[in-house]
N, CA, C and O atoms as CSV, one atom per row, in Angstrom:
chain,resi,resn,atom,element,x,y,z
A,1,MET,N,N,-17.815,17.833,-75.448
A,1,MET,CA,C,-16.587,18.187,-75.616
A,1,MET,C,C,-16.492,19.346,-74.481
A,1,MET,O,O,-15.285,19.497,-74.289
A,2,LYS,N,N,-17.205,20.217,-73.659
A,2,LYS,CA,C,-17.008,21.200,-72.762
A,2,LYS,C,C,-17.011,20.685,-71.626
A,2,LYS,O,O,-16.643,21.327,-70.642
A,3,THR,N,N,-17.392,19.544,-71.563
A,3,THR,CA,C,-17.364,18.650,-70.206
A,3,THR,C,C,-16.351,18.470,-69.812
A,3,THR,O,O,-15.797,18.981,-68.839
A,4,ASP,N,N,-15.731,17.175,-71.041
A,4,ASP,CA,C,-14.700,17.065,-71.017
A,4,ASP,C,C,-13.242,18.030,-71.086
A,4,ASP,O,O,-12.103,17.597,-70.912
A,5,LEU,N,N,-13.585,19.282,-71.353
A,5,LEU,CA,C,-12.576,20.057,-71.302
A,5,LEU,C,C,-12.375,20.603,-69.869
A,5,LEU,O,O,-11.364,20.950,-69.258
A,6,ALA,N,N,-13.654,20.561,-69.552
A,6,ALA,CA,C,-13.554,21.166,-67.706
A,6,ALA,C,C,-12.799,20.116,-67.105
A,6,ALA,O,O,-11.703,20.331,-66.588
A,7,TRP,N,N,-13.418,18.809,-67.152
A,7,TRP,CA,C,-12.549,17.644,-66.653
A,7,TRP,C,C,-11.224,17.974,-66.836
A,7,TRP,O,O,-10.532,18.395,-65.909
A,8,LEU,N,N,-10.825,17.821,-67.930
A,8,LEU,CA,C,-9.295,17.937,-68.197
A,8,LEU,C,C,-8.748,18.822,-67.839
A,8,LEU,O,O,-7.536,18.611,-67.846
A,9,ALA,N,N,-9.145,20.259,-67.331
A,9,ALA,CA,C,-8.320,21.546,-66.732
A,9,ALA,C,C,-8.758,21.118,-65.326
A,9,ALA,O,O,-8.196,21.916,-64.576
A,10,GLY,N,N,-9.417,20.332,-64.655
A,10,GLY,CA,C,-9.635,20.113,-63.364
A,10,GLY,C,C,-8.232,19.100,-63.148
A,10,GLY,O,O,-7.216,19.457,-62.551
A,11,PHE,N,N,-8.441,17.818,-63.758
A,11,PHE,CA,C,-7.340,17.043,-63.740
A,11,PHE,C,C,-5.586,17.851,-63.945
A,11,PHE,O,O,-4.465,17.613,-63.494
A,12,PHE,N,N,-6.035,18.613,-64.638
A,12,PHE,CA,C,-4.396,19.426,-65.084
A,12,PHE,C,C,-4.086,19.885,-63.961
A,12,PHE,O,O,-3.047,19.659,-63.340
A,13,ASP,N,N,-4.987,20.561,-63.645
A,13,ASP,CA,C,-4.744,21.575,-62.390
A,13,ASP,C,C,-4.300,20.783,-61.129
A,13,ASP,O,O,-3.313,21.178,-60.508
A,14,GLY,N,N,-4.956,19.733,-60.740
A,14,GLY,CA,C,-4.231,18.818,-60.253
A,14,GLY,C,C,-2.878,18.326,-60.024
A,14,GLY,O,O,-2.120,18.429,-59.059
A,15,GLU,N,N,-2.741,17.593,-61.513
A,15,GLU,CA,C,-1.234,16.620,-61.876
A,15,GLU,C,C,-0.879,17.093,-62.967
A,15,GLU,O,O,-0.592,16.272,-63.838
A,16,GLY,N,N,-0.782,18.467,-63.276
A,16,GLY,CA,C,-0.037,18.405,-64.665
A,16,GLY,C,C,1.109,19.141,-64.193
A,16,GLY,O,O,1.384,19.230,-62.996
A,17,CYS,N,N,1.764,19.657,-65.096
A,17,CYS,CA,C,2.879,20.415,-65.226
A,17,CYS,C,C,3.566,21.388,-65.976
A,17,CYS,O,O,4.161,20.720,-66.822
A,18,VAL,N,N,3.800,22.432,-66.141
A,18,VAL,CA,C,3.716,23.492,-67.467
A,18,VAL,C,C,5.311,23.510,-67.099
A,18,VAL,O,O,5.501,23.334,-65.896
A,19,SER,N,N,6.453,23.679,-67.851
A,19,SER,CA,C,7.973,24.018,-67.642
A,19,SER,C,C,8.379,24.243,-68.844
A,19,SER,O,O,7.901,23.560,-69.749
A,20,LEU,N,N,9.582,25.490,-69.200
A,20,LEU,CA,C,10.090,25.339,-70.168
A,20,LEU,C,C,11.839,24.417,-70.223
A,20,LEU,O,O,12.524,24.125,-69.243
A,21,ARG,N,N,12.086,24.208,-71.361
A,21,ARG,CA,C,13.614,23.571,-70.794
A,21,ARG,C,C,14.395,24.868,-71.444
A,21,ARG,O,O,14.086,25.760,-72.234
A,22,ILE,N,N,15.627,24.486,-70.658
A,22,ILE,CA,C,16.383,25.601,-70.706
A,22,ILE,C,C,18.010,25.349,-71.330
A,22,ILE,O,O,18.840,24.833,-70.581
A,23,ASP,N,N,18.252,25.603,-72.220
A,23,ASP,CA,C,19.408,25.607,-72.683
A,23,ASP,C,C,20.179,27.026,-72.842
A,23,ASP,O,O,19.733,27.860,-73.630
A,24,ASP,N,N,21.289,27.269,-72.114
A,24,ASP,CA,C,22.560,28.044,-71.864
A,24,ASP,C,C,21.571,29.557,-71.576
A,24,ASP,O,O,21.535,30.623,-72.190
A,25,ASN,N,N,20.955,29.140,-70.561
A,25,ASN,CA,C,19.889,30.361,-70.226
A,25,ASN,C,C,18.996,30.885,-71.143
A,25,ASN,O,O,18.513,32.016,-71.104
A,26,ILE,N,N,18.811,30.100,-71.898
A,26,ILE,CA,C,17.660,30.715,-72.897
A,26,ILE,C,C,16.648,29.541,-72.733
A,26,ILE,O,O,16.846,28.326,-72.711
A,27,ALA,N,N,15.624,30.193,-72.637
A,27,ALA,CA,C,14.278,29.169,-72.651
A,27,ALA,C,C,13.725,29.046,-74.254
A,27,ALA,O,O,13.681,29.994,-75.037
A,28,HIS,N,N,13.340,27.740,-74.533
A,28,HIS,CA,C,13.557,27.379,-76.252
A,28,HIS,C,C,12.351,26.419,-76.250
A,28,HIS,O,O,11.720,26.315,-77.301
A,29,GLN,N,N,11.936,25.644,-75.079
A,29,GLN,CA,C,11.272,24.570,-75.313
A,29,GLN,C,C,10.247,24.366,-74.606
A,29,GLN,O,O,10.366,24.084,-73.414
A,30,PRO,N,N,9.035,24.470,-75.212
A,30,PRO,CA,C,7.894,24.736,-74.117
A,30,PRO,C,C,7.383,23.146,-73.856
A,30,PRO,O,O,7.336,22.317,-74.765
A,31,ARG,N,N,7.011,22.870,-72.465
A,31,ARG,CA,C,6.618,21.384,-71.983
A,31,ARG,C,C,4.964,21.604,-71.348
A,31,ARG,O,O,4.276,22.542,-70.947
A,32,VAL,N,N,4.839,20.233,-71.524
A,32,VAL,CA,C,3.180,20.474,-70.464
A,32,VAL,C,C,3.192,18.698,-70.380
A,32,VAL,O,O,3.451,17.939,-71.314
A,33,THR,N,N,2.911,18.406,-69.283
A,33,THR,CA,C,3.549,16.979,-69.115
A,33,THR,C,C,2.443,16.581,-67.857
A,33,THR,O,O,2.063,17.388,-67.008
A,34,ILE,N,N,1.984,15.021,-67.952
A,34,ILE,CA,C,1.243,14.659,-66.672
A,34,ILE,C,C,1.428,13.456,-66.824
A,34,ILE,O,O,1.477,12.733,-67.819
A,35,THR,N,N,1.614,13.152,-64.869
A,35,THR,CA,C,2.386,11.945,-65.040
A,35,THR,C,C,1.611,11.142,-64.417
A,35,THR,O,O,0.582,11.760,-64.143
A,36,GLN,N,N,1.563,10.045,-64.034
A,36,GLN,CA,C,0.575,9.165,-63.494
A,36,GLN,C,C,1.381,8.091,-63.336
A,36,GLN,O,O,2.412,7.955,-63.994
A,37,PHE,N,N,0.829,6.937,-62.133
A,37,PHE,CA,C,1.211,5.731,-62.012
A,37,PHE,C,C,0.647,4.221,-61.919
A,37,PHE,O,O,-0.311,4.151,-61.150
A,38,GLY,N,N,0.991,3.062,-62.483
A,38,GLY,CA,C,0.369,2.073,-62.592
A,38,GLY,C,C,-0.295,2.008,-64.246
A,38,GLY,O,O,-0.188,2.656,-65.287
A,39,ASP,N,N,-0.930,0.967,-63.818
A,39,ASP,CA,C,-1.857,0.644,-64.997
A,39,ASP,C,C,-3.588,1.599,-65.497
A,39,ASP,O,O,-4.140,1.883,-66.560
A,40,GLU,N,N,-3.885,1.797,-64.044
A,40,GLU,CA,C,-5.107,2.609,-63.919
A,40,GLU,C,C,-4.302,4.257,-64.597
A,40,GLU,O,O,-4.834,4.869,-65.523
A,41,GLY,N,N,-3.052,4.718,-63.954
A,41,GLY,CA,C,-3.031,6.127,-64.581
A,41,GLY,C,C,-2.644,5.701,-66.159
A,41,GLY,O,O,-2.967,6.504,-67.034
A,42,TYR,N,N,-1.983,4.501,-66.535
A,42,TYR,CA,C,-1.907,4.644,-67.711
A,42,TYR,C,C,-3.380,5.105,-68.886
A,42,TYR,O,O,-3.458,5.839,-69.872
A,43,GLU,N,N,-4.463,4.158,-68.074
A,43,GLU,CA,C,-5.671,4.172,-68.624
A,43,GLU,C,C,-6.044,6.004,-68.571
A,43,GLU,O,O,-6.400,6.602,-69.586
A,44,THR,N,N,-5.915,6.547,-67.499
A,44,THR,CA,C,-6.451,7.937,-67.294
A,44,THR,C,C,-5.655,8.387,-68.463
A,44,THR,O,O,-6.173,9.058,-69.356
A,45,LEU,N,N,-4.546,8.072,-68.476
A,45,LEU,CA,C,-3.416,9.509,-69.991
A,45,LEU,C,C,-3.830,9.033,-71.190
A,45,LEU,O,O,-3.433,9.549,-72.235
A,46,LEU,N,N,-4.558,8.138,-71.173
A,46,LEU,CA,C,-5.190,7.262,-72.517
A,46,LEU,C,C,-6.548,8.316,-72.561
A,46,LEU,O,O,-7.005,8.750,-73.619
A,47,GLU,N,N,-6.863,8.503,-71.788
A,47,GLU,CA,C,-8.870,8.878,-71.669
A,47,GLU,C,C,-8.260,11.057,-72.207
A,47,GLU,O,O,-8.827,11.829,-72.980
A,48,VAL,N,N,-6.847,11.297,-71.266
A,48,VAL,CA,C,-6.396,12.561,-71.930
A,48,VAL,C,C,-5.910,12.795,-73.162
A,48,VAL,O,O,-6.229,13.807,-73.786
A,49,LYS,N,N,-4.950,11.730,-73.719
A,49,LYS,CA,C,-5.018,11.767,-75.132
A,49,LYS,C,C,-6.125,11.719,-75.917
A,49,LYS,O,O,-6.218,12.303,-76.997
A,50,ARG,N,N,-6.915,11.089,-75.452
A,50,ARG,CA,C,-8.298,10.978,-76.437
A,50,ARG,C,C,-8.665,12.129,-76.587
A,50,ARG,O,O,-8.849,12.526,-77.738
A,51,ILE,N,N,-8.884,13.015,-75.469
A,51,ILE,CA,C,-9.869,13.943,-75.405
A,51,ILE,C,C,-8.692,15.436,-75.898
A,51,ILE,O,O,-9.168,16.560,-75.743
A,52,VAL,N,N,-7.544,15.340,-76.337
A,52,VAL,CA,C,-6.859,16.455,-76.426
A,52,VAL,C,C,-6.277,16.213,-78.039
A,52,VAL,O,O,-5.736,17.125,-78.664
A,53,GLY,N,N,-6.484,14.807,-78.608
A,53,GLY,CA,C,-6.511,14.439,-79.555
A,53,GLY,C,C,-4.768,14.321,-80.256
A,53,GLY,O,O,-4.457,13.765,-81.310
A,54,PHE,N,N,-3.924,14.975,-79.362
A,54,PHE,CA,C,-2.312,14.648,-79.447
A,54,PHE,C,C,-1.418,14.421,-78.966
A,54,PHE,O,O,-1.556,15.110,-77.955
A,55,GLY,N,N,-0.386,13.891,-78.851
A,55,GLY,CA,C,0.520,14.383,-77.484
A,55,GLY,C,C,1.024,12.329,-77.521
A,55,GLY,O,O,0.650,11.453,-78.301
A,56,SER,N,N,1.816,12.271,-76.517
A,56,SER,CA,C,2.625,10.927,-76.590
A,56,SER,C,C,2.384,10.511,-74.697
A,56,SER,O,O,2.064,11.111,-73.670
A,57,ILE,N,N,2.740,9.258,-75.077
A,57,ILE,CA,C,2.154,8.458,-73.277
A,57,ILE,C,C,3.718,7.688,-73.512
A,57,ILE,O,O,4.219,7.020,-74.417
A,58,CYS,N,N,4.170,8.186,-72.163
A,58,CYS,CA,C,5.760,7.420,-71.846
A,58,CYS,C,C,5.636,6.387,-70.771
A,58,CYS,O,O,5.180,6.792,-69.702
A,59,ARG,N,N,5.903,5.349,-70.848
A,59,ARG,CA,C,6.327,4.245,-69.730
A,59,ARG,C,C,7.376,4.168,-69.336
A,59,ARG,O,O,8.269,4.315,-70.171
A,60,SER,N,N,7.662,3.976,-68.293
A,60,SER,CA,C,8.696,3.821,-67.501
A,60,SER,C,C,8.744,2.352,-66.976
A,60,SER,O,O,7.672,1.770,-66.812
A,61,LYS,N,N,10.112,1.611,-66.656
A,61,LYS,CA,C,10.246,0.331,-65.932
A,61,LYS,C,C,9.664,0.589,-64.736
A,61,LYS,O,O,8.990,-0.249,-64.136
A,62,ARG,N,N,9.928,1.968,-64.247
A,62,ARG,CA,C,9.528,2.351,-62.661
A,62,ARG,C,C,8.272,1.582,-62.380
A,62,ARG,O,O,8.120,0.625,-61.621
A,63,GLY,N,N,7.448,2.163,-63.107
A,63,GLY,CA,C,6.032,1.923,-63.357
A,63,GLY,C,C,5.239,3.566,-63.267
A,63,GLY,O,O,4.086,3.635,-62.842
A,64,TYR,N,N,5.847,4.588,-63.625
A,64,TYR,CA,C,5.058,5.697,-63.618
A,64,TYR,C,C,5.005,5.921,-65.487
A,64,TYR,O,O,5.835,5.486,-66.284
A,65,ASN,N,N,3.887,6.644,-65.766
A,65,ASN,CA,C,3.282,7.154,-67.349
A,65,ASN,C,C,3.147,8.457,-66.944
A,65,ASN,O,O,2.943,8.956,-65.837
A,66,GLN,N,N,3.360,9.110,-68.499
A,66,GLN,CA,C,3.695,10.547,-68.569
A,66,GLN,C,C,3.304,11.275,-70.084
A,66,GLN,O,O,4.000,11.296,-71.100
A,67,TYR,N,N,2.100,11.794,-69.890
A,67,TYR,CA,C,1.942,12.527,-71.033
A,67,TYR,C,C,2.614,13.758,-71.534
A,67,TYR,O,O,3.000,14.532,-70.658
A,68,ARG,N,N,2.770,13.999,-72.438
A,68,ARG,CA,C,3.985,15.016,-72.771
A,68,ARG,C,C,3.119,15.749,-74.254
A,68,ARG,O,O,2.358,15.433,-75.168
A,69,LEU,N,N,3.717,16.671,-73.813
A,69,LEU,CA,C,3.666,17.615,-75.361
A,69,LEU,C,C,4.572,18.657,-75.253
A,69,LEU,O,O,4.426,19.491,-74.360
A,70,THR,N,N,5.618,18.733,-76.155
A,70,THR,CA,C,6.800,19.154,-76.663
A,70,THR,C,C,7.218,20.155,-77.147
A,70,THR,O,O,8.161,20.906,-76.898
A,71,SER,N,N,6.020,20.098,-78.260
A,71,SER,CA,C,6.208,21.341,-79.453
A,71,SER,C,C,5.194,22.946,-79.349
A,71,SER,O,O,3.966,22.979,-79.263
A,72,TYR,N,N,5.910,23.877,-79.381
A,72,TYR,CA,C,5.189,24.927,-79.091
A,72,TYR,C,C,3.767,25.034,-79.418
A,72,TYR,O,O,2.997,25.649,-78.681
A,73,THR,N,N,3.422,24.506,-80.409
A,73,THR,CA,C,2.208,24.381,-81.188
A,73,THR,C,C,0.868,23.595,-81.007
A,73,THR,O,O,-0.226,23.742,-81.553
A,74,ASN,N,N,1.425,22.486,-79.817
A,74,ASN,CA,C,0.915,21.375,-79.456
A,74,ASN,C,C,0.599,22.126,-77.743
A,74,ASN,O,O,-0.450,22.281,-77.118
A,75,CYS,N,N,1.768,22.398,-77.475
A,75,CYS,CA,C,1.306,23.286,-75.932
A,75,CYS,C,C,0.381,24.708,-76.120
A,75,CYS,O,O,-0.380,25.096,-75.233
A,76,PHE,N,N,0.547,25.348,-77.278
A,76,PHE,CA,C,-0.292,26.457,-77.520
A,76,PHE,C,C,-2.007,25.912,-77.428
A,76,PHE,O,O,-2.989,26.365,-76.840
A,77,LEU,N,N,-1.827,24.954,-78.149
A,77,LEU,CA,C,-3.226,24.504,-78.799
A,77,LEU,C,C,-3.909,23.782,-77.339
A,77,LEU,O,O,-5.112,23.959,-77.149
A,78,PHE,N,N,-3.277,23.144,-76.543
A,78,PHE,CA,C,-3.411,22.562,-75.053
A,78,PHE,C,C,-4.044,23.452,-74.064
A,78,PHE,O,O,-5.128,23.318,-73.495
A,79,CYS,N,N,-3.028,24.532,-73.952
A,79,CYS,CA,C,-3.281,25.128,-73.129
A,79,CYS,C,C,-4.271,26.423,-73.464
A,79,CYS,O,O,-5.127,26.834,-72.680
A,80,GLY,N,N,-4.051,26.872,-74.506
A,80,GLY,CA,C,-5.687,27.447,-74.862
A,80,GLY,C,C,-7.074,27.047,-75.123
A,80,GLY,O,O,-7.915,27.813,-75.594
A,81,ARG,N,N,-7.268,25.941,-74.833
A,81,ARG,CA,C,-8.428,24.476,-74.710
A,81,ARG,C,C,-8.762,24.573,-73.165
A,81,ARG,O,O,-9.928,24.728,-72.803
A,82,ILE,N,N,-7.967,24.500,-72.476
A,82,ILE,CA,C,-8.106,24.246,-71.058
A,82,ILE,C,C,-8.036,25.768,-70.147
A,82,ILE,O,O,-8.280,25.771,-68.941
A,83,LEU,N,N,-7.756,26.746,-70.730
A,83,LEU,CA,C,-7.192,27.971,-70.066
A,83,LEU,C,C,-8.665,28.482,-69.468
A,83,LEU,O,O,-8.734,29.087,-68.398
A,84,PRO,N,N,-9.985,28.129,-70.389
A,84,PRO,CA,C,-11.657,29.030,-69.722
A,84,PRO,C,C,-11.760,28.184,-68.422
A,84,PRO,O,O,-12.297,28.524,-67.368
A,85,TYR,N,N,-11.035,26.820,-68.758
A,85,TYR,CA,C,-11.614,26.061,-67.200
A,85,TYR,C,C,-10.638,26.137,-66.352
A,85,TYR,O,O,-11.219,25.849,-65.306
A,86,SER,N,N,-9.667,26.307,-66.110
A,86,SER,CA,C,-8.669,26.422,-65.327
A,86,SER,C,C,-8.734,27.525,-63.777
A,86,SER,O,O,-8.878,28.735,-63.599
A,87,ILE,N,N,-8.579,26.569,-63.062
A,87,ILE,CA,C,-8.771,27.638,-61.791
A,87,ILE,C,C,-7.249,27.844,-61.462
A,87,ILE,O,O,-6.578,28.823,-61.792
A,88,ARG,N,N,-6.822,26.743,-60.749
A,88,ARG,CA,C,-5.641,27.202,-59.735
A,88,ARG,C,C,-4.107,27.375,-60.855
A,88,ARG,O,O,-3.185,28.144,-60.581
A,89,LYS,N,N,-4.140,26.407,-62.205
A,89,LYS,CA,C,-3.336,26.853,-62.888
A,89,LYS,C,C,-3.583,27.669,-63.988
A,89,LYS,O,O,-3.008,27.602,-65.074
A,90,LYS,N,N,-4.352,28.346,-63.703
A,90,LYS,CA,C,-4.473,29.532,-65.170
A,90,LYS,C,C,-3.781,30.641,-65.438
A,90,LYS,O,O,-3.952,31.203,-66.520
A,91,LYS,N,N,-2.809,31.183,-64.415
A,91,LYS,CA,C,-1.911,31.798,-64.442
A,91,LYS,C,C,-0.659,31.309,-65.137
A,91,LYS,O,O,-0.223,31.849,-66.153
A,92,VAL,N,N,-0.194,30.445,-64.653
A,92,VAL,CA,C,0.955,29.714,-65.168
A,92,VAL,C,C,0.713,29.154,-67.250
A,92,VAL,O,O,1.530,29.170,-68.171
A,93,ILE,N,N,-0.726,28.754,-67.210
A,93,ILE,CA,C,-1.386,28.437,-68.534
A,93,ILE,C,C,-1.115,29.611,-69.501
A,93,ILE,O,O,-0.580,29.647,-70.609
A,94,GLY,N,N,-1.685,30.593,-68.681
A,94,GLY,CA,C,-1.271,32.201,-69.633
A,94,GLY,C,C,-0.148,32.335,-70.085
A,94,GLY,O,O,0.212,32.369,-71.262
A,95,MET,N,N,0.575,32.434,-68.933
A,95,MET,CA,C,1.972,32.466,-69.169
A,95,MET,C,C,2.968,31.718,-70.133
A,95,MET,O,O,3.947,32.112,-70.766
A,96,MET,N,N,2.295,30.372,-69.995
A,96,MET,CA,C,2.873,29.353,-71.345
A,96,MET,C,C,2.163,29.764,-72.725
A,96,MET,O,O,2.537,29.511,-73.870
A,97,LEU,N,N,0.822,30.604,-72.207
A,97,LEU,CA,C,0.390,30.748,-74.094
A,97,LEU,C,C,1.170,32.029,-74.897
A,97,LEU,O,O,1.578,32.236,-76.040
A,98,GLU,N,N,1.129,32.730,-73.666
A,98,GLU,CA,C,2.185,34.485,-74.140
A,98,GLU,C,C,3.756,33.938,-74.736
A,98,GLU,O,O,4.348,34.379,-75.721
A,99,PHE,N,N,4.164,32.938,-73.881
A,99,PHE,CA,C,5.734,32.169,-74.284
A,99,PHE,C,C,5.719,31.685,-75.735
A,99,PHE,O,O,6.585,31.990,-76.555
A,100,CYS,N,N,4.537,30.812,-76.013
A,100,CYS,CA,C,4.192,29.921,-77.290
A,100,CYS,C,C,4.307,30.999,-78.048
A,100,CYS,O,O,5.356,31.060,-78.689
A,101,VAL,N,N,3.299,32.163,-78.220
A,101,VAL,CA,C,3.113,33.194,-79.342
A,101,VAL,C,C,4.955,33.576,-79.190
A,101,VAL,O,O,5.768,33.080,-79.971
A,102,GLU,N,N,5.298,34.385,-78.224
A,102,GLU,CA,C,6.678,35.028,-78.595
A,102,GLU,C,C,7.780,34.404,-79.201
A,102,GLU,O,O,8.647,34.934,-79.897
A,103,LEU,N,N,7.608,32.633,-78.706
A,103,LEU,CA,C,8.505,31.769,-79.801
A,103,LEU,C,C,8.629,31.970,-81.552
A,103,LEU,O,O,9.299,32.145,-82.570
A,104,LYS,N,N,7.189,31.746,-80.785
A,104,LYS,CA,C,6.869,31.812,-82.906
A,104,LYS,C,C,7.203,32.973,-83.142
A,104,LYS,O,O,8.214,32.860,-83.835
A,105,LYS,N,N,6.918,34.365,-82.955
A,105,LYS,CA,C,7.346,35.229,-83.613
A,105,LYS,C,C,8.715,35.441,-83.717
A,105,LYS,O,O,9.088,36.316,-84.499
A,106,GLU,N,N,9.782,34.626,-82.893
A,106,GLU,CA,C,11.105,34.849,-82.744
A,106,GLU,C,C,11.675,33.624,-83.490
A,106,GLU,O,O,12.882,33.395,-83.569
A,107,LEU,N,N,10.635,32.799,-84.071
A,107,LEU,CA,C,11.553,31.664,-85.021
A,107,LEU,C,C,10.872,32.179,-86.188
A,107,LEU,O,O,11.031,31.488,-87.194
A,108,LYS,N,N,10.202,33.146,-86.309
A,108,LYS,CA,C,10.059,33.811,-87.889
A,108,LYS,C,C,11.045,34.575,-88.309
A,108,LYS,O,O,11.661,34.595,-89.374
A,109,TYR,N,N,11.155,35.453,-86.963
A,109,TYR,CA,C,12.593,36.513,-87.512
A,109,TYR,C,C,13.660,35.662,-87.538
A,109,TYR,O,O,14.527,35.595,-88.409
A,110,ASP,N,N,13.544,34.942,-86.429
A,110,ASP,CA,C,15.234,34.389,-87.376
A,110,ASP,C,C,15.498,33.586,-88.610
A,110,ASP,O,O,16.579,33.474,-89.189
A,111,LEU,N,N,14.273,33.006,-88.949
A,111,LEU,CA,C,14.009,32.142,-90.207
A,111,LEU,C,C,14.302,33.301,-91.303
A,111,LEU,O,O,15.200,33.149,-92.131
A,112,GLY,N,N,13.506,34.453,-91.266
A,112,GLY,CA,C,13.853,35.904,-91.964
A,112,GLY,C,C,15.494,35.911,-91.961
A,112,GLY,O,O,16.148,36.380,-92.892
A,113,LEU,N,N,15.891,35.504,-91.145
A,113,LEU,CA,C,17.306,36.208,-91.228
A,113,LEU,C,C,18.098,35.444,-91.464
A,113,LEU,O,O,19.256,35.814,-91.269
A,114,LYS,N,N,17.881,34.036,-91.988
A,114,LYS,CA,C,18.637,32.690,-92.175
A,114,LYS,C,C,18.152,33.275,-94.130
A,114,LYS,O,O,19.124,33.311,-94.885
A,115,ILE,N,N,17.149,33.556,-94.580
A,115,ILE,CA,C,16.633,34.135,-95.699
A,115,ILE,C,C,17.373,34.881,-96.085
A,115,ILE,O,O,18.277,34.391,-96.761
A,116,LEU,N,N,17.389,35.995,-95.934
A,116,LEU,CA,C,18.093,37.393,-95.926
A,116,LEU,C,C,19.662,37.114,-96.197
A,116,LEU,O,O,20.079,37.325,-97.336
A,117,LYS,N,N,20.665,36.590,-95.074
A,117,LYS,CA,C,21.424,36.003,-95.010
A,117,LYS,C,C,21.808,34.855,-96.383
A,117,LYS,O,O,22.851,34.964,-97.029
A,118,THR,N,N,21.077,34.103,-96.576
A,118,THR,CA,C,21.192,33.206,-97.851
A,118,THR,C,C,21.366,33.618,-99.412
A,118,THR,O,O,22.255,33.384,-100.231
A,119,HIS,N,N,19.923,34.454,-99.490
A,119,HIS,CA,C,20.324,35.370,-101.097
A,119,HIS,C,C,21.069,36.792,-100.415
A,119,HIS,O,O,20.698,37.945,-100.631
A,120,GLY,N,N,21.985,36.456,-99.714
A,120,GLY,CA,C,23.490,37.467,-100.076
A,120,GLY,C,C,22.718,39.058,-99.945
A,120,GLY,O,O,23.243,39.937,-100.629
A,121,ARG,N,N,21.396,39.488,-99.024
A,121,ARG,CA,C,21.072,40.878,-99.365
A,121,ARG,C,C,21.519,41.465,-97.967
A,121,ARG,O,O,21.255,41.037,-96.843
A,122,LYS,N,N,22.342,42.668,-98.381
A,122,LYS,CA,C,23.110,44.028,-97.721
A,122,LYS,C,C,22.613,44.625,-96.755
A,122,LYS,O,O,21.426,44.339,-96.605
A,123,GLY,N,N,23.083,45.462,-95.900
A,123,GLY,CA,C,22.113,46.244,-95.277
A,123,GLY,C,C,21.447,45.744,-93.983
A,123,GLY,O,O,21.659,44.664,-93.431
A,124,LYS,N,N,20.670,46.643,-93.625
A,124,LYS,CA,C,19.644,46.426,-92.139
A,124,LYS,C,C,19.286,45.264,-92.576
A,124,LYS,O,O,19.224,45.086,-93.792
A,125,ARG,N,N,18.989,44.272,-91.712
A,125,ARG,CA,C,18.215,42.964,-91.804
A,125,ARG,C,C,17.125,42.817,-90.605
A,125,ARG,O,O,17.337,42.246,-89.535
A,126,ARG,N,N,15.757,43.529,-91.054
A,126,ARG,CA,C,14.733,43.499,-90.343
A,126,ARG,C,C,13.283,42.629,-90.761
A,126,ARG,O,O,12.855,42.687,-91.914
A,127,TRP,N,N,12.966,42.263,-90.275
A,127,TRP,CA,C,12.113,41.458,-89.987
A,127,TRP,C,C,11.081,41.307,-89.363
A,127,TRP,O,O,11.256,40.712,-88.299
A,128,SER,N,N,9.878,41.651,-89.617
A,128,SER,CA,C,8.720,42.154,-88.809
A,128,SER,C,C,8.311,41.007,-88.366
A,128,SER,O,O,8.032,40.009,-89.030
A,129,LYS,N,N,8.259,41.222,-86.692
A,129,LYS,CA,C,7.534,40.162,-85.794
A,129,LYS,C,C,6.055,40.434,-85.881
A,129,LYS,O,O,5.261,39.731,-85.258
């Protein structure tokens, strides 16, 4: 297991990408992707998915294949697993982990506001983050 994660971290350091989807100047969806070309690349991404245990692989007509994670939970789990073994992308992986934690807090906060509004509570609307 450790050797698989170490291999994955090295592979991700060279081939992977950590990004955020931004709408209306608000970053709200983390993304982890690895892109490979051809049938051999597809086989490599299947190995990545086997090690990680989740994610999706998309194939394009142009011949490239992409392993994707788009939920904050999956991005958090992936980044947390490879962080100890990463060398080149350790900083951005750490930033993604922090973003996922903060996003989850914000989602809980927004849910709390919705619950308060739904039940007609008045006064200050505070929800512990």
